[in-house]
DOMAR-280265 format. One record per residue (C-alpha): residue number from 1; residue in one letter; x, y, z. Coordinates in Angstrom, 1 decimal, m for minus. Layout:
<rs>
{nr NUM&rest a&xx X&yy Y&zz Z}
...
</rs>
This chain:
<rs>
{nr 1&rest m&xx 169.4&yy m78.0&zz m6.4}
{nr 2&rest k&xx 167.4&yy m75.0&zz m5.2}
{nr 3&rest i&xx 167.9&yy m73.9&zz m1.6}
{nr 4&rest n&xx 165.1&yy m71.9&zz m0.1}
{nr 5&rest g&xx 163.1&yy m71.3&zz 3.2}
{nr 6&rest h&xx 161.8&yy m74.9&zz 3.1}
{nr 7&rest t&xx 165.2&yy m76.6&zz 2.7}
{nr 8&rest r&xx 166.0&yy m79.1&zz 5.5}
{nr 9&rest m&xx 169.5&yy m80.2&zz 6.5}
{nr 10&rest a&xx 171.3&yy m83.4&zz 7.2}
{nr 11&rest a&xx 175.0&yy m83.8&zz 8.0}
{nr 12&rest v&xx 177.8&yy m86.2&zz 8.8}
{nr 13&rest v&xx 179.5&yy m85.5&zz 12.1}
{nr 14&rest a&xx 183.0&yy m86.8&zz 12.9}
{nr 15&rest n&xx 186.6&yy m85.7&zz 13.4}
{nr 16&rest p&xx 188.2&yy m85.7&zz 10.9}
{nr 17&rest i&xx 185.5&yy m85.7&zz 8.2}
{nr 18&rest k&xx 186.4&yy m83.3&zz 5.5}
{nr 19&rest h&xx 187.4&yy m86.2&zz 3.2}
{nr 20&rest s&xx 184.0&yy m87.8&zz 3.4}
{nr 21&rest l&xx 182.1&yy m88.9&zz 0.2}
{nr 22&rest s&xx 178.8&yy m88.7&zz 2.1}
{nr 23&rest p&xx 178.0&yy m85.1&zz 1.1}
{nr 24&rest f&xx 178.4&yy m86.1&zz m2.6}
{nr 25&rest i&xx 176.2&yy m89.2&zz m2.2}
{nr 26&rest h&xx 173.4&yy m87.5&zz m0.4}
{nr 27&rest n&xx 173.3&yy m84.2&zz m2.3}
{nr 28&rest f&xx 173.2&yy m86.1&zz m5.5}
{nr 29&rest t&xx 170.3&yy m88.1&zz m4.1}
{nr 30&rest f&xx 168.4&yy m85.0&zz m2.8}
{nr 31&rest d&xx 168.7&yy m83.6&zz m6.3}
{nr 32&rest w&xx 167.7&yy m86.8&zz m8.1}
{nr 33&rest t&xx 164.7&yy m87.5&zz m5.9}
{nr 34&rest e&xx 163.7&yy m83.8&zz m5.9}
{nr 35&rest e&xx 163.8&yy m83.8&zz m2.1}
{nr 36&rest n&xx 164.3&yy m80.2&zz m0.8}
{nr 37&rest g&xx 167.4&yy m81.0&zz 1.3}
{nr 38&rest v&xx 171.1&yy m80.3&zz 1.7}
{nr 39&rest y&xx 173.8&yy m82.4&zz 3.3}
{nr 40&rest l&xx 176.9&yy m81.1&zz 4.9}
{nr 41&rest a&xx 180.0&yy m82.3&zz 6.8}
{nr 42&rest w&xx 180.6&yy m81.0&zz 10.3}
{nr 43&rest e&xx 184.0&yy m81.6&zz 11.9}
{nr 44&rest i&xx 183.5&yy m80.8&zz 15.6}
{nr 45&rest p&xx 185.4&yy m81.4&zz 18.9}
{nr 46&rest a&xx 184.0&yy m84.0&zz 21.3}
{nr 47&rest e&xx 182.9&yy m81.4&zz 23.8}
{nr 48&rest h&xx 180.4&yy m80.0&zz 21.2}
{nr 49&rest l&xx 178.7&yy m83.3&zz 20.4}
{nr 50&rest a&xx 175.7&yy m82.9&zz 22.8}
{nr 51&rest e&xx 175.0&yy m79.4&zz 21.4}
{nr 52&rest c&xx 175.3&yy m80.7&zz 17.9}
{nr 53&rest v&xx 172.8&yy m83.5&zz 18.5}
{nr 54&rest a&xx 170.4&yy m81.1&zz 20.2}
{nr 55&rest n&xx 170.4&yy m79.0&zz 17.2}
{nr 56&rest v&xx 169.1&yy m81.8&zz 15.1}
{nr 57&rest r&xx 165.9&yy m81.3&zz 17.0}
{nr 58&rest n&xx 166.2&yy m77.5&zz 17.4}
{nr 59&rest l&xx 166.8&yy m76.8&zz 13.7}
{nr 60&rest g&xx 164.2&yy m79.3&zz 12.4}
{nr 61&rest m&xx 166.9&yy m81.3&zz 10.6}
{nr 62&rest y&xx 166.3&yy m84.7&zz 8.9}
{nr 63&rest g&xx 169.1&yy m86.1&zz 11.2}
{nr 64&rest i&xx 172.8&yy m86.8&zz 11.1}
{nr 65&rest n&xx 175.3&yy m89.5&zz 10.2}
{nr 66&rest l&xx 178.1&yy m90.2&zz 12.6}
{nr 67&rest s&xx 181.6&yy m91.6&zz 12.2}
{nr 68&rest m&xx 184.6&yy m91.9&zz 14.5}
{nr 69&rest p&xx 184.9&yy m91.0&zz 17.3}
{nr 70&rest f&xx 181.2&yy m90.3&zz 18.0}
{nr 71&rest k&xx 179.4&yy m93.6&zz 17.2}
{nr 72&rest s&xx 179.1&yy m94.7&zz 20.8}
{nr 73&rest a&xx 179.3&yy m91.3&zz 22.6}
{nr 74&rest v&xx 176.2&yy m90.1&zz 20.7}
{nr 75&rest l&xx 174.0&yy m92.7&zz 22.5}
{nr 76&rest d&xx 174.0&yy m90.5&zz 25.6}
{nr 77&rest f&xx 172.0&yy m87.8&zz 23.7}
{nr 78&rest v&xx 169.2&yy m89.7&zz 21.9}
{nr 79&rest d&xx 165.7&yy m90.7&zz 22.9}
{nr 80&rest e&xx 165.5&yy m94.2&zz 21.4}
{nr 81&rest q&xx 167.8&yy m96.9&zz 20.0}
{nr 82&rest s&xx 167.1&yy m99.4&zz 17.3}
{nr 83&rest e&xx 167.6&yy m103.2&zz 17.8}
{nr 84&rest e&xx 171.0&yy m103.3&zz 16.1}
{nr 85&rest v&xx 172.2&yy m100.2&zz 18.1}
{nr 86&rest r&xx 171.2&yy m101.8&zz 21.4}
{nr 87&rest l&xx 173.1&yy m105.0&zz 20.3}
{nr 88&rest i&xx 176.4&yy m103.4&zz 19.3}
{nr 89&rest g&xx 176.4&yy m100.1&zz 21.3}
{nr 90&rest a&xx 177.1&yy m97.8&zz 18.3}
{nr 91&rest a&xx 175.1&yy m95.7&zz 15.9}
{nr 92&rest n&xx 175.9&yy m94.1&zz 12.6}
{nr 93&rest t&xx 172.5&yy m92.5&zz 11.9}
{nr 94&rest i&xx 170.3&yy m90.3&zz 14.0}
{nr 95&rest v&xx 166.7&yy m89.7&zz 12.7}
{nr 96&rest n&xx 164.6&yy m86.7&zz 13.8}
{nr 97&rest s&xx 161.2&yy m88.4&zz 14.1}
{nr 98&rest q&xx 158.9&yy m85.4&zz 14.8}
{nr 99&rest g&xx 161.3&yy m84.2&zz 17.5}
{nr 100&rest k&xx 162.2&yy m87.6&zz 18.9}
{nr 101&rest l&xx 165.8&yy m88.6&zz 18.2}
{nr 102&rest v&xx 166.2&yy m92.2&zz 17.2}
{nr 103&rest a&xx 169.6&yy m93.9&zz 16.8}
{nr 104&rest y&xx 170.2&yy m96.5&zz 14.1}
{nr 105&rest n&xx 173.2&yy m98.3&zz 12.7}
{nr 106&rest t&xx 172.8&yy m98.7&zz 8.9}
{nr 107&rest d&xx 176.3&yy m100.2&zz 8.3}
{nr 108&rest g&xx 175.2&yy m103.8&zz 8.6}
{nr 109&rest r&xx 171.9&yy m103.3&zz 6.9}
{nr 110&rest g&xx 173.6&yy m101.5&zz 4.0}
{nr 111&rest f&xx 176.2&yy m104.2&zz 3.7}
{nr 112&rest f&xx 173.7&yy m106.9&zz 3.2}
{nr 113&rest e&xx 171.5&yy m104.8&zz 0.9}
{nr 114&rest s&xx 174.5&yy m104.4&zz m1.3}
{nr 115&rest l&xx 174.6&yy m108.2&zz m1.8}
{nr 116&rest k&xx 171.2&yy m108.4&zz m3.3}
{nr 117&rest p&xx 172.5&yy m108.4&zz m6.9}
{nr 118&rest y&xx 174.2&yy m111.7&zz m6.0}
{nr 119&rest d&xx 171.0&yy m113.3&zz m4.7}
{nr 120&rest f&xx 172.8&yy m113.9&zz m1.4}
{nr 121&rest q&xx 170.8&yy m114.8&zz 1.7}
{nr 122&rest m&xx 172.7&yy m114.9&zz 5.1}
{nr 123&rest r&xx 170.1&yy m117.2&zz 6.8}
{nr 124&rest g&xx 171.4&yy m120.6&zz 7.3}
{nr 125&rest e&xx 174.9&yy m119.8&zz 5.8}
{nr 126&rest i&xx 178.3&yy m119.4&zz 7.4}
{nr 127&rest l&xx 180.1&yy m116.0&zz 7.3}
{nr 128&rest t&xx 183.9&yy m115.7&zz 7.8}
{nr 129&rest i&xx 185.0&yy m112.1&zz 8.4}
{nr 130&rest i&xx 188.5&yy m110.7&zz 8.9}
{nr 131&rest g&xx 188.8&yy m108.0&zz 11.5}
{nr 132&rest g&xx 187.0&yy m106.9&zz 14.6}
{nr 133&rest g&xx 186.6&yy m103.1&zz 14.3}
{nr 134&rest g&xx 183.4&yy m101.1&zz 14.1}
{nr 135&rest a&xx 182.4&yy m102.0&zz 10.6}
{nr 136&rest a&xx 183.1&yy m105.7&zz 11.3}
{nr 137&rest i&xx 181.0&yy m105.7&zz 14.4}
{nr 138&rest a&xx 178.1&yy m104.1&zz 12.5}
{nr 139&rest i&xx 178.3&yy m106.7&zz 9.8}
{nr 140&rest i&xx 178.6&yy m109.5&zz 12.4}
{nr 141&rest a&xx 175.6&yy m108.3&zz 14.4}
{nr 142&rest q&xx 173.4&yy m107.9&zz 11.2}
{nr 143&rest a&xx 174.5&yy m111.4&zz 10.1}
{nr 144&rest a&xx 173.4&yy m112.8&zz 13.4}
{nr 145&rest l&xx 170.0&yy m110.9&zz 13.2}
{nr 146&rest l&xx 169.5&yy m112.3&zz 9.8}
{nr 147&rest g&xx 169.9&yy m115.9&zz 11.1}
{nr 148&rest a&xx 173.4&yy m116.9&zz 10.1}
{nr 149&rest k&xx 174.3&yy m120.5&zz 10.9}
{nr 150&rest k&xx 177.7&yy m119.6&zz 12.3}
{nr 151&rest i&xx 180.1&yy m116.6&zz 12.2}
{nr 152&rest n&xx 183.9&yy m117.0&zz 12.1}
{nr 153&rest v&xx 185.9&yy m113.9&zz 13.1}
{nr 154&rest l&xx 189.6&yy m113.9&zz 12.1}
{nr 155&rest a&xx 191.9&yy m111.4&zz 13.8}
{nr 156&rest r&xx 195.6&yy m111.0&zz 14.5}
{nr 157&rest p&xx 196.9&yy m111.7&zz 18.0}
{nr 158&rest s&xx 197.2&yy m108.3&zz 19.8}
{nr 159&rest a&xx 196.2&yy m106.4&zz 22.9}
{nr 160&rest s&xx 192.6&yy m106.0&zz 21.4}
{nr 161&rest f&xx 192.2&yy m109.8&zz 20.9}
{nr 162&rest e&xx 190.8&yy m110.6&zz 24.4}
{nr 163&rest p&xx 188.4&yy m107.6&zz 24.6}
{nr 164&rest l&xx 187.1&yy m108.7&zz 21.1}
{nr 165&rest q&xx 186.6&yy m112.2&zz 22.4}
{nr 166&rest h&xx 184.4&yy m110.8&zz 25.3}
{nr 167&rest r&xx 182.5&yy m108.7&zz 22.9}
{nr 168&rest l&xx 181.8&yy m111.5&zz 20.5}
{nr 169&rest t&xx 180.8&yy m113.8&zz 23.3}
{nr 170&rest a&xx 178.2&yy m111.3&zz 24.5}
{nr 171&rest l&xx 176.9&yy m110.9&zz 20.9}
{nr 172&rest s&xx 176.6&yy m114.7&zz 20.6}
{nr 173&rest v&xx 174.7&yy m115.0&zz 23.9}
{nr 174&rest r&xx 172.3&yy m112.2&zz 23.0}
{nr 175&rest t&xx 171.6&yy m113.4&zz 19.5}
{nr 176&rest g&xx 171.8&yy m117.2&zz 20.0}
{nr 177&rest i&xx 174.2&yy m117.5&zz 17.0}
{nr 178&rest r&xx 177.5&yy m119.3&zz 17.3}
{nr 179&rest i&xx 180.3&yy m116.7&zz 16.9}
{nr 180&rest e&xx 183.9&yy m117.9&zz 17.1}
{nr 181&rest l&xx 187.1&yy m115.8&zz 17.2}
{nr 182&rest i&xx 190.1&yy m117.4&zz 15.6}
{nr 183&rest s&xx 193.7&yy m116.1&zz 15.4}
{nr 184&rest l&xx 195.0&yy m115.6&zz 11.9}
{nr 185&rest s&xx 198.2&yy m117.3&zz 13.1}
{nr 186&rest e&xx 196.2&yy m120.7&zz 13.1}
{nr 187&rest r&xx 197.0&yy m121.3&zz 9.5}
{nr 188&rest f&xx 195.9&yy m125.0&zz 9.3}
{nr 189&rest r&xx 192.5&yy m124.2&zz 11.0}
{nr 190&rest l&xx 191.9&yy m121.3&zz 8.6}
{nr 191&rest q&xx 191.6&yy m123.6&zz 5.6}
{nr 192&rest s&xx 188.8&yy m125.6&zz 7.1}
{nr 193&rest l&xx 186.9&yy m122.4&zz 8.0}
{nr 194&rest l&xx 187.2&yy m121.0&zz 4.5}
{nr 195&rest d&xx 186.0&yy m124.4&zz 3.1}
{nr 196&rest e&xx 182.7&yy m124.0&zz 5.0}
{nr 197&rest s&xx 182.1&yy m120.3&zz 4.3}
{nr 198&rest a&xx 179.5&yy m119.0&zz 1.8}
{nr 199&rest l&xx 180.6&yy m115.4&zz 2.5}
{nr 200&rest l&xx 184.1&yy m114.1&zz 3.1}
{nr 201&rest v&xx 184.7&yy m110.5&zz 4.1}
{nr 202&rest n&xx 187.8&yy m108.4&zz 4.6}
{nr 203&rest a&xx 186.7&yy m105.7&zz 7.2}
{nr 204&rest t&xx 190.2&yy m104.4&zz 7.8}
{nr 205&rest s&xx 192.2&yy m101.7&zz 6.1}
{nr 206&rest v&xx 194.8&yy m104.2&zz 4.9}
{nr 207&rest g&xx 195.0&yy m103.7&zz 1.1}
{nr 208&rest m&xx 194.3&yy m100.0&zz 1.2}
{nr 209&rest d&xx 197.8&yy m99.5&zz m0.1}
{nr 210&rest g&xx 197.1&yy m101.8&zz m3.0}
{nr 211&rest v&xx 199.7&yy m104.2&zz m1.8}
{nr 212&rest g&xx 198.8&yy m105.8&zz 1.6}
{nr 213&rest m&xx 196.9&yy m109.1&zz 2.0}
{nr 214&rest p&xx 194.8&yy m109.8&zz 5.1}
{nr 215&rest l&xx 195.2&yy m113.6&zz 4.6}
{nr 216&rest d&xx 198.1&yy m115.9&zz 3.7}
{nr 217&rest e&xx 197.9&yy m116.3&zz m0.1}
{nr 218&rest e&xx 198.5&yy m120.1&zz 0.3}
{nr 219&rest v&xx 195.0&yy m120.7&zz 1.7}
{nr 220&rest r&xx 192.3&yy m121.5&zz m0.8}
{nr 221&rest i&xx 188.6&yy m120.7&zz m1.2}
{nr 222&rest l&xx 185.8&yy m122.4&zz m3.0}
{nr 223&rest s&xx 184.7&yy m120.8&zz m6.3}
{nr 224&rest s&xx 181.1&yy m120.7&zz m4.8}
{nr 225&rest t&xx 182.2&yy m118.3&zz m2.0}
{nr 226&rest l&xx 181.1&yy m114.7&zz m2.3}
{nr 227&rest v&xx 184.1&yy m112.5&zz m1.4}
{nr 228&rest i&xx 183.8&yy m108.8&zz m0.3}
{nr 229&rest d&xx 186.4&yy m106.3&zz 0.7}
{nr 230&rest i&xx 184.9&yy m103.2&zz 2.4}
{nr 231&rest i&xx 187.7&yy m101.0&zz 1.1}
{nr 232&rest y&xx 186.2&yy m98.9&zz m1.6}
{nr 233&rest k&xx 188.9&yy m96.4&zz m2.7}
{nr 234&rest v&xx 190.9&yy m99.2&zz m4.3}
{nr 235&rest k&xx 188.9&yy m100.6&zz m7.1}
{nr 236&rest e&xx 190.3&yy m104.1&zz m6.8}
{nr 237&rest t&xx 192.5&yy m104.9&zz m3.7}
{nr 238&rest p&xx 195.1&yy m107.8&zz m3.7}
{nr 239&rest f&xx 192.5&yy m109.7&zz m1.6}
{nr 240&rest l&xx 189.9&yy m109.5&zz m4.3}
{nr 241&rest k&xx 192.4&yy m110.3&zz m7.1}
{nr 242&rest w&xx 193.4&yy m113.4&zz m5.0}
{nr 243&rest a&xx 189.7&yy m114.5&zz m4.7}
{nr 244&rest k&xx 189.0&yy m113.8&zz m8.4}
{nr 245&rest r&xx 191.9&yy m116.0&zz m9.5}
{nr 246&rest q&xx 190.1&yy m118.8&zz m7.7}
{nr 247&rest g&xx 186.9&yy m118.2&zz m9.6}
{nr 248&rest a&xx 185.0&yy m116.5&zz m6.8}
{nr 249&rest q&xx 182.5&yy m113.6&zz m7.3}
{nr 250&rest t&xx 184.0&yy m110.5&zz m5.8}
{nr 251&rest e&xx 182.9&yy m106.9&zz m4.8}
{nr 252&rest n&xx 184.7&yy m104.0&zz m3.2}
{nr 253&rest g&xx 183.2&yy m101.7&zz m0.5}
{nr 254&rest l&xx 181.5&yy m99.2&zz m2.7}
{nr 255&rest g&xx 178.2&yy m101.2&zz m2.4}
{nr 256&rest m&xx 178.4&yy m101.1&zz 1.4}
{nr 257&rest l&xx 179.2&yy m97.3&zz 1.4}
{nr 258&rest i&xx 176.1&yy m96.6&zz m0.9}
{nr 259&rest g&xx 174.0&yy m99.2&zz 0.9}
{nr 260&rest q&xx 174.4&yy m97.7&zz 4.4}
{nr 261&rest a&xx 173.8&yy m94.2&zz 2.9}
{nr 262&rest a&xx 170.6&yy m95.4&zz 1.1}
{nr 263&rest e&xx 169.2&yy m96.8&zz 4.4}
{nr 264&rest s&xx 169.9&yy m93.5&zz 6.2}
{nr 265&rest f&xx 168.3&yy m91.6&zz 3.3}
{nr 266&rest r&xx 165.2&yy m93.9&zz 3.5}
{nr 267&rest l&xx 164.9&yy m93.4&zz 7.3}
{nr 268&rest w&xx 165.1&yy m89.6&zz 6.9}
{nr 269&rest t&xx 162.9&yy m89.1&zz 3.8}
{nr 270&rest g&xx 160.9&yy m92.3&zz 3.2}
{nr 271&rest k&xx 162.4&yy m92.2&zz m0.4}
{nr 272&rest v&xx 164.5&yy m94.8&zz m2.2}
{nr 273&rest m&xx 168.0&yy m93.8&zz m3.2}
{nr 274&rest p&xx 168.8&yy m94.4&zz m6.9}
{nr 275&rest t&xx 171.8&yy m96.6&zz m6.0}
{nr 276&rest s&xx 172.8&yy m97.5&zz m9.6}
{nr 277&rest q&xx 173.0&yy m93.8&zz m10.6}
{nr 278&rest v&xx 174.8&yy m92.9&zz m7.4}
{nr 279&rest k&xx 177.4&yy m95.6&zz m8.0}
{nr 280&rest e&xx 178.1&yy m94.4&zz m11.5}
{nr 281&rest a&xx 178.5&yy m90.8&zz m10.3}
{nr 282&rest l&xx 180.5&yy m91.9&zz m7.3}
{nr 283&rest l&xx 182.9&yy m93.9&zz m9.5}
{nr 284&rest r&xx 183.5&yy m90.8&zz m11.6}
{nr 285&rest e&xx 184.1&yy m88.7&zz m8.4}
{nr 286&rest i&xx 186.6&yy m91.2&zz m7.0}
{nr 287&rest e&xx 188.4&yy m91.4&zz m10.3}
{nr 288&rest n&xx 188.7&yy m87.6&zz m10.4}
{nr 289&rest e&xx 189.9&yy m87.5&zz m6.8}
{nr 290&rest n&xx 192.6&yy m90.1&zz m7.6}
{nr 291&rest k&xx 193.7&yy m88.0&zz m10.6}
{nr 292&rest g&xx 193.9&yy m84.9&zz m8.4}
</rs>
């Protein structure tokens, strides 16, 4: 990679963010596609967010990615919002479109792009997803926009359960798609939900330790169900092992990580990310990190 007077910047902005794999993904892609750009990680305090976003325009940057805690706060500082951002109220990508700052959320798009090798189409199918955090909401919203027949959301009873119910109800009203929130404590009901699902997703951090399971292991799935765990730093979580033992096709979260990055890169540059090459390189990088 040659940096010169024509090099443009992109960055990921969050706090904390030094651990991010995004600089590796995007700098690899800038180099592969011969795009004269560089990608950095900026860890900033909340009071500097407005200035940081303004500099996307002032410095002629491609744009920025955002992670917690800035995905919603950034919307106060942009000029336009995409359909999915207006729907969920959070962005992970800002694009500098000739001085106009446009907010996108590529998490949901990237997730479903990553399912293309399985020839999976969400339209007319039922999604069951575990969790109600930011990644889950992005996937739910995109599934609704893609015409899902129904979306089941499984969550543990907690103080956040009722607010999540209100949020999902609003999403259902706005998209016209049936979205139901079900407690994970309703074990007998869970089995009927899993029996109807074409796609099952774990969008929680349970299993990150290589031990935890987000579902009771006694419930069963159909071998035709596609099962995804958005955790990517564990190659095969207990959840995926459980699904594989039942004959299901499984995939971890690496595809979503690369998919959302690929969509950001396309929005910034108009170029296609070499996702297969990125995945190979990223697997080596994660393996080296784990050894370290």
